[in-house]
ChimeraX commands (.cxc) that place a marker at each C-alpha (Angstrom):
marker #1 position -3.90,5.35,15.94 radius 0.5
marker #1 position -6.01,4.21,19.12 radius 0.5
marker #1 position -3.34,1.82,20.32 radius 0.5
marker #1 position -0.67,4.89,19.67 radius 0.5
marker #1 position -2.56,7.47,21.88 radius 0.5
marker #1 position -3.56,4.89,24.78 radius 0.5
marker #1 position 0.19,3.70,24.78 radius 0.5
marker #1 position 1.22,6.04,27.93 radius 0.5
marker #1 position -1.90,4.71,29.57 radius 0.5
marker #1 position -0.64,1.62,28.69 radius 0.5
marker #1 position 2.90,1.94,30.39 radius 0.5
marker #1 position 1.21,3.31,33.36 radius 0.5
marker #1 position -1.15,-0.36,34.04 radius 0.5
marker #1 position 2.18,-2.14,32.60 radius 0.5
marker #1 position 4.48,-0.82,35.78 radius 0.5
marker #1 position 1.41,-1.17,38.03 radius 0.5
marker #1 position 1.30,-5.12,37.26 radius 0.5
marker #1 position 5.06,-5.40,37.41 radius 0.5
marker #1 position 5.27,-3.51,40.82 radius 0.5
marker #1 position 2.45,-5.75,41.98 radius 0.5
marker #1 position 3.83,-9.17,41.02 radius 0.5
marker #1 position 7.51,-8.37,42.55 radius 0.5
marker #1 position 5.49,-8.10,45.78 radius 0.5
marker #1 position 6.58,-12.32,47.79 radius 0.5
marker #1 position 4.36,-14.24,48.80 radius 0.5
marker #1 position 2.89,-16.90,51.16 radius 0.5
marker #1 position 5.33,-20.18,50.02 radius 0.5
marker #1 position 3.34,-22.77,50.69 radius 0.5
marker #1 position 5.12,-26.49,52.06 radius 0.5
marker #1 position 2.90,-28.37,48.85 radius 0.5
marker #1 position 3.54,-27.90,45.11 radius 0.5
marker #1 position 1.71,-24.49,43.31 radius 0.5
marker #1 position 1.13,-24.83,39.47 radius 0.5
marker #1 position -0.48,-21.79,37.82 radius 0.5
marker #1 position -2.21,-21.71,34.76 radius 0.5
marker #1 position -2.21,-18.35,33.53 radius 0.5
marker #1 position -2.31,-15.90,30.55 radius 0.5
marker #1 position -0.75,-12.99,29.86 radius 0.5
marker #1 position -4.25,-11.84,27.24 radius 0.5
marker #1 position -7.45,-10.72,29.09 radius 0.5
marker #1 position -10.03,-13.51,28.22 radius 0.5
marker #1 position -10.21,-16.78,27.76 radius 0.5
marker #1 position -7.03,-18.95,26.55 radius 0.5
marker #1 position -7.80,-22.45,28.16 radius 0.5
marker #1 position -6.54,-21.65,31.72 radius 0.5
marker #1 position -9.71,-23.79,33.18 radius 0.5
marker #1 position -9.49,-26.58,30.64 radius 0.5
marker #1 position -5.24,-27.11,31.65 radius 0.5
marker #1 position -6.04,-26.70,34.88 radius 0.5
marker #1 position -8.48,-29.57,34.59 radius 0.5
marker #1 position -5.97,-32.12,33.01 radius 0.5
marker #1 position -3.46,-31.15,35.22 radius 0.5
marker #1 position -5.83,-32.00,37.79 radius 0.5
marker #1 position -6.15,-35.48,36.08 radius 0.5
marker #1 position -2.72,-35.93,35.53 radius 0.5
marker #1 position -1.97,-35.92,39.02 radius 0.5
marker #1 position -4.75,-37.95,40.32 radius 0.5
marker #1 position -3.47,-40.35,37.94 radius 0.5
marker #1 position -0.24,-40.31,40.21 radius 0.5
marker #1 position -2.36,-40.41,43.74 radius 0.5
marker #1 position -1.88,-36.96,44.31 radius 0.5
marker #1 position -4.69,-35.33,46.20 radius 0.5
marker #1 position -5.16,-32.03,44.13 radius 0.5
marker #1 position -7.39,-29.12,45.17 radius 0.5
marker #1 position -7.96,-26.17,42.98 radius 0.5
marker #1 position -7.70,-22.52,44.04 radius 0.5
marker #1 position -9.79,-20.18,41.72 radius 0.5
marker #1 position -11.11,-16.55,41.89 radius 0.5
marker #1 position -14.52,-17.30,41.81 radius 0.5
marker #1 position -15.30,-15.17,39.02 radius 0.5
marker #1 position -18.57,-13.83,38.06 radius 0.5
marker #1 position -20.59,-15.48,42.19 radius 0.5
marker #1 position -20.90,-12.92,44.89 radius 0.5
marker #1 position -19.26,-14.97,47.21 radius 0.5
marker #1 position -15.71,-13.74,48.37 radius 0.5
marker #1 position -14.09,-16.25,50.19 radius 0.5
marker #1 position -11.73,-18.42,51.04 radius 0.5
marker #1 position -14.09,-20.68,50.81 radius 0.5
marker #1 position -14.67,-24.67,49.20 radius 0.5
marker #1 position -16.85,-25.36,46.66 radius 0.5
marker #1 position -19.83,-27.33,47.60 radius 0.5
marker #1 position -22.73,-28.97,45.69 radius 0.5
marker #1 position -25.38,-26.21,47.26 radius 0.5
marker #1 position -23.23,-23.95,45.66 radius 0.5
marker #1 position -24.43,-22.43,42.11 radius 0.5
marker #1 position -22.32,-20.19,39.12 radius 0.5
marker #1 position -24.04,-16.88,40.87 radius 0.5
marker #1 position -22.31,-18.03,44.16 radius 0.5
marker #1 position -18.90,-18.86,43.34 radius 0.5
marker #1 position -18.89,-18.72,39.42 radius 0.5
marker #1 position -19.07,-20.71,36.36 radius 0.5
marker #1 position -15.66,-21.88,36.31 radius 0.5
marker #1 position -15.49,-23.24,40.56 radius 0.5
marker #1 position -18.44,-25.46,39.99 radius 0.5
marker #1 position -16.52,-26.61,36.84 radius 0.5
marker #1 position -13.40,-27.48,38.62 radius 0.5
marker #1 position -15.39,-28.77,41.44 radius 0.5
marker #1 position -16.47,-31.51,39.62 radius 0.5
marker #1 position -13.14,-33.47,39.50 radius 0.5
marker #1 position -11.29,-31.87,42.51 radius 0.5
marker #1 position -11.92,-29.86,45.54 radius 0.5
marker #1 position -12.20,-26.56,44.70 radius 0.5
marker #1 position -11.26,-23.31,46.63 radius 0.5
marker #1 position -12.77,-19.61,46.00 radius 0.5
marker #1 position -10.76,-16.75,47.16 radius 0.5
marker #1 position -9.11,-13.34,45.70 radius 0.5
marker #1 position -6.68,-13.88,48.33 radius 0.5
marker #1 position -4.83,-17.03,47.27 radius 0.5
marker #1 position -2.68,-17.17,49.78 radius 0.5
marker #1 position -6.05,-18.01,52.37 radius 0.5
marker #1 position -7.54,-20.31,50.32 radius 0.5
marker #1 position -3.77,-22.40,50.03 radius 0.5
marker #1 position -3.78,-22.63,53.90 radius 0.5
marker #1 position -7.31,-24.01,53.73 radius 0.5
marker #1 position -6.72,-26.49,50.94 radius 0.5
marker #1 position -3.35,-27.38,52.44 radius 0.5
marker #1 position -5.20,-28.10,55.84 radius 0.5
marker #1 position -7.87,-29.77,54.48 radius 0.5
marker #1 position -5.76,-32.28,52.95 radius 0.5
marker #1 position -4.31,-30.65,49.62 radius 0.5
marker #1 position -0.67,-32.24,48.33 radius 0.5
marker #1 position -0.76,-30.16,45.40 radius 0.5
marker #1 position -2.58,-27.00,44.24 radius 0.5
marker #1 position -3.77,-26.22,41.19 radius 0.5
marker #1 position -4.14,-22.41,40.17 radius 0.5
marker #1 position -6.77,-21.31,37.30 radius 0.5
marker #1 position -5.42,-17.79,36.78 radius 0.5
marker #1 position -3.60,-15.81,38.99 radius 0.5
marker #1 position -0.14,-15.76,37.53 radius 0.5
marker #1 position -0.59,-11.96,38.20 radius 0.5
marker #1 position -1.53,-12.33,41.88 radius 0.5
marker #1 position 1.42,-11.99,44.19 radius 0.5
marker #1 position -0.37,-13.29,46.95 radius 0.5
marker #1 position 0.87,-17.14,46.75 radius 0.5
marker #1 position 3.87,-17.91,45.69 radius 0.5
marker #1 position 3.91,-20.22,42.19 radius 0.5
marker #1 position 6.05,-23.43,41.98 radius 0.5
marker #1 position 5.79,-23.80,38.61 radius 0.5
marker #1 position 3.57,-21.55,35.73 radius 0.5
marker #1 position 2.45,-22.64,32.58 radius 0.5
marker #1 position 1.76,-19.37,30.24 radius 0.5
marker #1 position -0.98,-20.25,28.51 radius 0.5
marker #1 position -1.49,-19.13,24.56 radius 0.5
marker #1 position -4.62,-19.34,22.42 radius 0.5
marker #1 position -2.56,-19.93,18.61 radius 0.5
marker #1 position -6.06,-18.24,17.35 radius 0.5
marker #1 position -5.18,-14.90,18.82 radius 0.5
marker #1 position -2.06,-15.68,20.01 radius 0.5
marker #1 position -1.70,-11.71,21.67 radius 0.5
marker #1 position -3.22,-9.59,19.46 radius 0.5
marker #1 position -1.96,-6.08,18.38 radius 0.5
marker #1 position 0.84,-6.84,21.43 radius 0.5
marker #1 position -0.12,-3.61,23.37 radius 0.5
marker #1 position -0.84,-3.77,27.18 radius 0.5
marker #1 position -4.87,-2.53,27.86 radius 0.5
marker #1 position -6.18,0.03,27.49 radius 0.5
marker #1 position -4.19,0.24,24.16 radius 0.5
marker #1 position -4.69,-4.38,23.60 radius 0.5
marker #1 position -5.27,-7.07,25.25 radius 0.5
marker #1 position -2.51,-8.21,27.26 radius 0.5
marker #1 position -1.89,-7.34,31.27 radius 0.5
marker #1 position 1.43,-7.30,31.50 radius 0.5
marker #1 position 4.56,-7.24,28.44 radius 0.5
marker #1 position 4.82,-10.81,27.25 radius 0.5
marker #1 position 8.25,-10.90,28.06 radius 0.5
marker #1 position 7.83,-9.71,31.61 radius 0.5
marker #1 position 5.29,-13.06,31.59 radius 0.5
marker #1 position 7.48,-15.13,30.34 radius 0.5
marker #1 position 10.36,-14.88,32.43 radius 0.5
marker #1 position 7.74,-15.81,35.69 radius 0.5
marker #1 position 6.75,-18.69,33.67 radius 0.5
marker #1 position 8.62,-22.16,33.61 radius 0.5
marker #1 position 7.07,-23.36,30.32 radius 0.5
marker #1 position 4.05,-22.19,27.95 radius 0.5
marker #1 position 1.37,-23.91,26.71 radius 0.5
marker #1 position 0.19,-23.32,22.58 radius 0.5
marker #1 position -3.41,-24.72,22.05 radius 0.5
marker #1 position -4.60,-24.86,18.86 radius 0.5
marker #1 position -2.29,-23.99,15.42 radius 0.5
marker #1 position -0.19,-21.22,16.25 radius 0.5
marker #1 position -1.98,-18.54,13.91 radius 0.5
marker #1 position 0.01,-14.94,14.43 radius 0.5
marker #1 position 3.62,-16.26,15.49 radius 0.5
marker #1 position 3.24,-16.04,18.89 radius 0.5
marker #1 position 6.29,-18.75,19.56 radius 0.5
marker #1 position 8.51,-16.00,17.93 radius 0.5
marker #1 position 7.69,-13.62,21.05 radius 0.5
marker #1 position 8.39,-15.96,22.95 radius 0.5
marker #1 position 12.24,-16.86,24.53 radius 0.5
marker #1 position 14.41,-19.50,23.50 radius 0.5
marker #1 position 14.97,-20.61,26.76 radius 0.5
marker #1 position 11.01,-21.41,27.42 radius 0.5
marker #1 position 9.94,-24.72,27.06 radius 0.5
marker #1 position 7.12,-25.02,24.67 radius 0.5
marker #1 position 3.99,-27.69,24.73 radius 0.5
marker #1 position 1.54,-27.65,22.53 radius 0.5
marker #1 position -1.90,-29.19,22.18 radius 0.5
marker #1 position -5.33,-29.15,20.67 radius 0.5
marker #1 position -8.96,-28.87,22.13 radius 0.5
marker #1 position -10.40,-32.35,21.26 radius 0.5
marker #1 position -14.00,-32.78,21.27 radius 0.5
marker #1 position -15.80,-34.87,24.43 radius 0.5
marker #1 position -18.09,-37.95,24.08 radius 0.5
marker #1 position -20.84,-35.97,22.82 radius 0.5
marker #1 position -19.53,-35.87,19.43 radius 0.5
marker #1 position -20.81,-38.52,17.92 radius 0.5
marker #1 position -24.40,-38.16,19.03 radius 0.5
marker #1 position -23.82,-34.39,17.29 radius 0.5
marker #1 position -22.43,-35.80,14.30 radius 0.5
marker #1 position -24.64,-34.36,11.43 radius 0.5
marker #1 position -27.23,-33.52,13.63 radius 0.5
marker #1 position -29.27,-29.64,13.16 radius 0.5
marker #1 position -27.99,-27.51,16.27 radius 0.5
marker #1 position -28.67,-24.16,17.37 radius 0.5
marker #1 position -25.18,-23.36,19.20 radius 0.5
marker #1 position -25.03,-20.87,21.77 radius 0.5
marker #1 position -22.12,-19.58,23.85 radius 0.5
marker #1 position -21.51,-17.32,26.65 radius 0.5
marker #1 position -17.44,-17.26,26.55 radius 0.5
marker #1 position -14.40,-14.84,25.97 radius 0.5
marker #1 position -14.25,-16.43,22.05 radius 0.5
marker #1 position -17.75,-18.23,21.42 radius 0.5
marker #1 position -16.07,-18.89,18.10 radius 0.5
marker #1 position -14.09,-21.14,19.26 radius 0.5
marker #1 position -17.11,-23.12,20.11 radius 0.5
marker #1 position -18.71,-23.19,17.38 radius 0.5
marker #1 position -15.43,-24.18,15.33 radius 0.5
marker #1 position -15.69,-27.33,17.17 radius 0.5
marker #1 position -19.17,-28.01,16.82 radius 0.5
marker #1 position -18.33,-27.86,13.07 radius 0.5
marker #1 position -15.56,-29.95,13.51 radius 0.5
marker #1 position -17.17,-32.81,14.78 radius 0.5
marker #1 position -19.44,-32.43,12.32 radius 0.5
marker #1 position -22.38,-30.75,13.59 radius 0.5
marker #1 position -24.75,-28.46,11.19 radius 0.5
marker #1 position -25.33,-25.36,12.17 radius 0.5
marker #1 position -28.76,-23.93,11.77 radius 0.5
marker #1 position -28.25,-20.91,13.72 radius 0.5
marker #1 position -25.49,-19.59,16.43 radius 0.5
marker #1 position -25.66,-16.88,19.14 radius 0.5
marker #1 position -22.73,-15.26,21.17 radius 0.5
marker #1 position -23.26,-13.90,24.46 radius 0.5
marker #1 position -21.19,-11.55,27.07 radius 0.5
marker #1 position -18.48,-13.69,28.89 radius 0.5
marker #1 position -19.92,-15.75,32.08 radius 0.5
marker #1 position -23.21,-14.29,30.48 radius 0.5
marker #1 position -26.00,-15.38,33.49 radius 0.5
marker #1 position -29.09,-16.81,30.96 radius 0.5
marker #1 position -32.32,-15.78,31.88 radius 0.5
marker #1 position -35.57,-18.80,32.07 radius 0.5
marker #1 position -37.06,-16.48,29.48 radius 0.5
marker #1 position -33.85,-16.29,27.02 radius 0.5
marker #1 position -33.19,-20.25,27.33 radius 0.5
marker #1 position -36.88,-20.94,26.59 radius 0.5
marker #1 position -36.56,-18.70,23.59 radius 0.5
marker #1 position -33.44,-20.79,22.39 radius 0.5
marker #1 position -35.04,-24.55,23.37 radius 0.5
marker #1 position -37.75,-23.22,21.35 radius 0.5
marker #1 position -36.11,-21.99,18.34 radius 0.5
marker #1 position -34.04,-25.35,18.09 radius 0.5
marker #1 position -37.66,-27.34,17.47 radius 0.5
marker #1 position -38.94,-24.95,15.13 radius 0.5
marker #1 position -35.84,-25.91,12.99 radius 0.5
marker #1 position -35.82,-29.58,13.69 radius 0.5
marker #1 position -32.97,-28.81,15.89 radius 0.5
marker #1 position -30.77,-29.58,18.99 radius 0.5
marker #1 position -29.86,-26.58,21.28 radius 0.5
marker #1 position -25.92,-26.99,22.33 radius 0.5
marker #1 position -23.85,-24.77,24.20 radius 0.5
marker #1 position -20.54,-25.00,26.69 radius 0.5
marker #1 position -19.84,-26.86,29.48 radius 0.5
marker #1 position -19.05,-24.02,31.04 radius 0.5
marker #1 position -22.08,-22.08,30.08 radius 0.5
marker #1 position -24.32,-25.14,31.27 radius 0.5
marker #1 position -23.86,-24.66,34.74 radius 0.5
marker #1 position -25.25,-21.19,33.99 radius 0.5
marker #1 position -28.45,-22.16,32.78 radius 0.5
marker #1 position -32.18,-22.00,34.78 radius 0.5
marker #1 position -31.71,-26.09,36.48 radius 0.5
marker #1 position -35.29,-26.37,35.57 radius 0.5
marker #1 position -34.21,-25.92,31.77 radius 0.5
marker #1 position -30.26,-27.73,32.36 radius 0.5
marker #1 position -31.92,-31.05,31.26 radius 0.5
marker #1 position -33.05,-29.79,27.45 radius 0.5
marker #1 position -30.09,-28.47,26.32 radius 0.5
marker #1 position -26.93,-30.23,25.04 radius 0.5
marker #1 position -23.54,-29.67,25.66 radius 0.5
marker #1 position -20.15,-30.26,23.99 radius 0.5
marker #1 position -16.91,-30.58,25.88 radius 0.5
marker #1 position -13.64,-30.30,25.00 radius 0.5
marker #1 position -10.11,-31.82,27.23 radius 0.5
marker #1 position -6.36,-30.80,26.06 radius 0.5
marker #1 position -4.61,-33.39,23.29 radius 0.5
marker #1 position -1.12,-33.06,23.88 radius 0.5
marker #1 position 0.99,-33.00,20.89 radius 0.5
marker #1 position 3.71,-34.97,23.62 radius 0.5
marker #1 position 2.29,-35.95,26.68 radius 0.5
marker #1 position 5.77,-36.97,27.96 radius 0.5
marker #1 position 6.83,-33.61,27.95 radius 0.5
marker #1 position 4.23,-32.66,30.05 radius 0.5
marker #1 position 5.12,-35.35,32.98 radius 0.5
marker #1 position 9.11,-34.80,32.74 radius 0.5
marker #1 position 8.21,-31.09,33.30 radius 0.5
marker #1 position 5.87,-32.60,36.70 radius 0.5
marker #1 position 7.88,-34.72,37.78 radius 0.5
marker #1 position 10.52,-32.64,39.70 radius 0.5
marker #1 position 7.77,-31.47,42.06 radius 0.5
marker #1 position 6.50,-34.91,42.52 radius 0.5
marker #1 position 9.09,-37.30,43.17 radius 0.5
marker #1 position 6.30,-40.09,43.24 radius 0.5
marker #1 position 5.23,-39.66,40.37 radius 0.5
marker #1 position 8.71,-40.63,38.64 radius 0.5
marker #1 position 7.89,-43.90,40.31 radius 0.5
marker #1 position 4.54,-44.36,39.46 radius 0.5
marker link #1:1,2 radius 0.2
marker link #1:2,3 radius 0.2
marker link #1:3,4 radius 0.2
marker link #1:4,5 radius 0.2
marker link #1:5,6 radius 0.2
marker link #1:6,7 radius 0.2
marker link #1:7,8 radius 0.2
marker link #1:8,9 radius 0.2
marker link #1:9,10 radius 0.2
marker link #1:10,11 radius 0.2
marker link #1:11,12 radius 0.2
marker link #1:12,13 radius 0.2
marker link #1:13,14 radius 0.2
marker link #1:14,15 radius 0.2
marker link #1:15,16 radius 0.2
marker link #1:16,17 radius 0.2
marker link #1:17,18 radius 0.2
marker link #1:18,19 radius 0.2
marker link #1:19,20 radius 0.2
marker link #1:20,21 radius 0.2
marker link #1:21,22 radius 0.2
marker link #1:22,23 radius 0.2
marker link #1:23,24 radius 0.2
marker link #1:24,25 radius 0.2
marker link #1:25,26 radius 0.2
marker link #1:26,27 radius 0.2
marker link #1:27,28 radius 0.2
marker link #1:28,29 radius 0.2
marker link #1:29,30 radius 0.2
marker link #1:30,31 radius 0.2
marker link #1:31,32 radius 0.2
marker link #1:32,33 radius 0.2
marker link #1:33,34 radius 0.2
marker link #1:34,35 radius 0.2
marker link #1:35,36 radius 0.2
marker link #1:36,37 radius 0.2
marker link #1:37,38 radius 0.2
marker link #1:38,39 radius 0.2
marker link #1:39,40 radius 0.2
marker link #1:40,41 radius 0.2
marker link #1:41,42 radius 0.2
marker link #1:42,43 radius 0.2
marker link #1:43,44 radius 0.2
marker link #1:44,45 radius 0.2
marker link #1:45,46 radius 0.2
marker link #1:46,47 radius 0.2
marker link #1:47,48 radius 0.2
marker link #1:48,49 radius 0.2
marker link #1:49,50 radius 0.2
marker link #1:50,51 radius 0.2
marker link #1:51,52 radius 0.2
marker link #1:52,53 radius 0.2
marker link #1:53,54 radius 0.2
marker link #1:54,55 radius 0.2
marker link #1:55,56 radius 0.2
marker link #1:56,57 radius 0.2
marker link #1:57,58 radius 0.2
marker link #1:58,59 radius 0.2
marker link #1:59,60 radius 0.2
marker link #1:60,61 radius 0.2
marker link #1:61,62 radius 0.2
marker link #1:62,63 radius 0.2
marker link #1:63,64 radius 0.2
marker link #1:64,65 radius 0.2
marker link #1:65,66 radius 0.2
marker link #1:66,67 radius 0.2
marker link #1:67,68 radius 0.2
marker link #1:68,69 radius 0.2
marker link #1:69,70 radius 0.2
marker link #1:70,71 radius 0.2
marker link #1:71,72 radius 0.2
marker link #1:72,73 radius 0.2
marker link #1:73,74 radius 0.2
marker link #1:74,75 radius 0.2
marker link #1:75,76 radius 0.2
marker link #1:76,77 radius 0.2
marker link #1:77,78 radius 0.2
marker link #1:78,79 radius 0.2
marker link #1:79,80 radius 0.2
marker link #1:80,81 radius 0.2
marker link #1:81,82 radius 0.2
marker link #1:82,83 radius 0.2
marker link #1:83,84 radius 0.2
marker link #1:84,85 radius 0.2
marker link #1:85,86 radius 0.2
marker link #1:86,87 radius 0.2
marker link #1:87,88 radius 0.2
marker link #1:88,89 radius 0.2
marker link #1:89,90 radius 0.2
marker link #1:90,91 radius 0.2
marker link #1:91,92 radius 0.2
marker link #1:92,93 radius 0.2
marker link #1:93,94 radius 0.2
marker link #1:94,95 radius 0.2
marker link #1:95,96 radius 0.2
marker link #1:96,97 radius 0.2
marker link #1:97,98 radius 0.2
marker link #1:98,99 radius 0.2
marker link #1:99,100 radius 0.2
marker link #1:100,101 radius 0.2
marker link #1:101,102 radius 0.2
marker link #1:102,103 radius 0.2
marker link #1:103,104 radius 0.2
marker link #1:104,105 radius 0.2
marker link #1:105,106 radius 0.2
marker link #1:106,107 radius 0.2
marker link #1:107,108 radius 0.2
marker link #1:108,109 radius 0.2
marker link #1:109,110 radius 0.2
marker link #1:110,111 radius 0.2
marker link #1:111,112 radius 0.2
marker link #1:112,113 radius 0.2
marker link #1:113,114 radius 0.2
marker link #1:114,115 radius 0.2
marker link #1:115,116 radius 0.2
marker link #1:116,117 radius 0.2
marker link #1:117,118 radius 0.2
marker link #1:118,119 radius 0.2
marker link #1:119,120 radius 0.2
marker link #1:120,121 radius 0.2
marker link #1:121,122 radius 0.2
marker link #1:122,123 radius 0.2
marker link #1:123,124 radius 0.2
marker link #1:124,125 radius 0.2
marker link #1:125,126 radius 0.2
marker link #1:126,127 radius 0.2
marker link #1:127,128 radius 0.2
marker link #1:128,129 radius 0.2
marker link #1:129,130 radius 0.2
marker link #1:130,131 radius 0.2
marker link #1:131,132 radius 0.2
marker link #1:132,133 radius 0.2
marker link #1:133,134 radius 0.2
marker link #1:134,135 radius 0.2
marker link #1:135,136 radius 0.2
marker link #1:136,137 radius 0.2
marker link #1:137,138 radius 0.2
marker link #1:138,139 radius 0.2
marker link #1:139,140 radius 0.2
marker link #1:140,141 radius 0.2
marker link #1:141,142 radius 0.2
marker link #1:142,143 radius 0.2
marker link #1:143,144 radius 0.2
marker link #1:144,145 radius 0.2
marker link #1:145,146 radius 0.2
marker link #1:146,147 radius 0.2
marker link #1:147,148 radius 0.2
marker link #1:148,149 radius 0.2
marker link #1:149,150 radius 0.2
marker link #1:150,151 radius 0.2
marker link #1:151,152 radius 0.2
marker link #1:152,153 radius 0.2
marker link #1:153,154 radius 0.2
marker link #1:154,155 radius 0.2
marker link #1:155,156 radius 0.2
marker link #1:156,157 radius 0.2
marker link #1:157,158 radius 0.2
marker link #1:158,159 radius 0.2
marker link #1:159,160 radius 0.2
marker link #1:160,161 radius 0.2
marker link #1:161,162 radius 0.2
marker link #1:162,163 radius 0.2
marker link #1:163,164 radius 0.2
marker link #1:164,165 radius 0.2
marker link #1:165,166 radius 0.2
marker link #1:166,167 radius 0.2
marker link #1:167,168 radius 0.2
marker link #1:168,169 radius 0.2
marker link #1:169,170 radius 0.2
marker link #1:170,171 radius 0.2
marker link #1:171,172 radius 0.2
marker link #1:172,173 radius 0.2
marker link #1:173,174 radius 0.2
marker link #1:174,175 radius 0.2
marker link #1:175,176 radius 0.2
marker link #1:176,177 radius 0.2
marker link #1:177,178 radius 0.2
marker link #1:178,179 radius 0.2
marker link #1:179,180 radius 0.2
marker link #1:180,181 radius 0.2
marker link #1:181,182 radius 0.2
marker link #1:182,183 radius 0.2
marker link #1:183,184 radius 0.2
marker link #1:184,185 radius 0.2
marker link #1:185,186 radius 0.2
marker link #1:186,187 radius 0.2
marker link #1:187,188 radius 0.2
marker link #1:188,189 radius 0.2
marker link #1:189,190 radius 0.2
marker link #1:190,191 radius 0.2
marker link #1:191,192 radius 0.2
marker link #1:192,193 radius 0.2
marker link #1:193,194 radius 0.2
marker link #1:194,195 radius 0.2
marker link #1:195,196 radius 0.2
marker link #1:196,197 radius 0.2
marker link #1:197,198 radius 0.2
marker link #1:198,199 radius 0.2
marker link #1:199,200 radius 0.2
marker link #1:200,201 radius 0.2
marker link #1:201,202 radius 0.2
marker link #1:202,203 radius 0.2
marker link #1:203,204 radius 0.2
marker link #1:204,205 radius 0.2
marker link #1:205,206 radius 0.2
marker link #1:206,207 radius 0.2
marker link #1:207,208 radius 0.2
marker link #1:208,209 radius 0.2
marker link #1:209,210 radius 0.2
marker link #1:210,211 radius 0.2
marker link #1:211,212 radius 0.2
marker link #1:212,213 radius 0.2
marker link #1:213,214 radius 0.2
marker link #1:214,215 radius 0.2
marker link #1:215,216 radius 0.2
marker link #1:216,217 radius 0.2
marker link #1:217,218 radius 0.2
marker link #1:218,219 radius 0.2
marker link #1:219,220 radius 0.2
marker link #1:220,221 radius 0.2
marker link #1:221,222 radius 0.2
marker link #1:222,223 radius 0.2
marker link #1:223,224 radius 0.2
marker link #1:224,225 radius 0.2
marker link #1:225,226 radius 0.2
marker link #1:226,227 radius 0.2
marker link #1:227,228 radius 0.2
marker link #1:228,229 radius 0.2
marker link #1:229,230 radius 0.2
marker link #1:230,231 radius 0.2
marker link #1:231,232 radius 0.2
marker link #1:232,233 radius 0.2
marker link #1:233,234 radius 0.2
marker link #1:234,235 radius 0.2
marker link #1:235,236 radius 0.2
marker link #1:236,237 radius 0.2
marker link #1:237,238 radius 0.2
marker link #1:238,239 radius 0.2
marker link #1:239,240 radius 0.2
marker link #1:240,241 radius 0.2
marker link #1:241,242 radius 0.2
marker link #1:242,243 radius 0.2
marker link #1:243,244 radius 0.2
marker link #1:244,245 radius 0.2
marker link #1:245,246 radius 0.2
marker link #1:246,247 radius 0.2
marker link #1:247,248 radius 0.2
marker link #1:248,249 radius 0.2
marker link #1:249,250 radius 0.2
marker link #1:250,251 radius 0.2
marker link #1:251,252 radius 0.2
marker link #1:252,253 radius 0.2
marker link #1:253,254 radius 0.2
marker link #1:254,255 radius 0.2
marker link #1:255,256 radius 0.2
marker link #1:256,257 radius 0.2
marker link #1:257,258 radius 0.2
marker link #1:258,259 radius 0.2
marker link #1:259,260 radius 0.2
marker link #1:260,261 radius 0.2
marker link #1:261,262 radius 0.2
marker link #1:262,263 radius 0.2
marker link #1:263,264 radius 0.2
marker link #1:264,265 radius 0.2
marker link #1:265,266 radius 0.2
marker link #1:266,267 radius 0.2
marker link #1:267,268 radius 0.2
marker link #1:268,269 radius 0.2
marker link #1:269,270 radius 0.2
marker link #1:270,271 radius 0.2
marker link #1:271,272 radius 0.2
marker link #1:272,273 radius 0.2
marker link #1:273,274 radius 0.2
marker link #1:274,275 radius 0.2
marker link #1:275,276 radius 0.2
marker link #1:276,277 radius 0.2
marker link #1:277,278 radius 0.2
marker link #1:278,279 radius 0.2
marker link #1:279,280 radius 0.2
marker link #1:280,281 radius 0.2
marker link #1:281,282 radius 0.2
marker link #1:282,283 radius 0.2
marker link #1:283,284 radius 0.2
marker link #1:284,285 radius 0.2
marker link #1:285,286 radius 0.2
marker link #1:286,287 radius 0.2
marker link #1:287,288 radius 0.2
marker link #1:288,289 radius 0.2
marker link #1:289,290 radius 0.2
marker link #1:290,291 radius 0.2
marker link #1:291,292 radius 0.2
marker link #1:292,293 radius 0.2
marker link #1:293,294 radius 0.2
marker link #1:294,295 radius 0.2
marker link #1:295,296 radius 0.2
marker link #1:296,297 radius 0.2
marker link #1:297,298 radius 0.2
marker link #1:298,299 radius 0.2
marker link #1:299,300 radius 0.2
marker link #1:300,301 radius 0.2
marker link #1:301,302 radius 0.2
marker link #1:302,303 radius 0.2
marker link #1:303,304 radius 0.2
marker link #1:304,305 radius 0.2
marker link #1:305,306 radius 0.2
marker link #1:306,307 radius 0.2
marker link #1:307,308 radius 0.2
marker link #1:308,309 radius 0.2
marker link #1:309,310 radius 0.2
marker link #1:310,311 radius 0.2
marker link #1:311,312 radius 0.2
marker link #1:312,313 radius 0.2
marker link #1:313,314 radius 0.2
view
């Protein structure tokens, strides 16, 4: 009922997005790869961006990241430095900067120019599919298989930033992460290449297997993190969900640590949450990281190699 009532506003939102993305953007002299999605919230953009950068760096390509710096107070464009924290540049920027040079700023064209001047041979955008300021050489449309496209409506009637078909027309490939529980692939154009992958637990999994844990997460879908812990056979004695990009107060984290001690458990969170913890308490909280495990890694290389001739010779 509510989606129907809000549908006129959804039509307006979709029209505004279509008008915005139609504007021409700066064409960089190096390949620009966008990791975007059509839904609000986390679909795995940062995880894919990190995977792509590692893939390209193994081929000897100097990668720089571009991201908005959501949740940070600094506007950019600027390069993320060791002295920055999540309050300054946002949590995703800190995660990316641990792998490759990272630039924040809403104007992706300005960030791109700065990155290229600093030696970038490839630019990987974490989000920005609906940002028109920079022309994309290749766009991956990421889909969370557990969530799909929600109710299929554009905001405010649903979780979509724009209609699925409109976004798919601007993408060169789709990436489905996890099992397709809602038939998302049926809504994609048949000619659009579809890569599939799953989230794989990091090396911390061995230490967490069989351990009692107090799990907490402030990400778009905390239940995904809780499921990852259960998959590695951690015993969840408590779980706490917080809003996405939640800024943890020292007293709040101290309570979580105290709860874990009382329950003879480990406090555990995500890598993204860790960078938002007070520095003095960070070492007292364990982390479970995740990466992408591709069903067909060669398919990813085949899609990227036309952009990078040296990759095919590597």
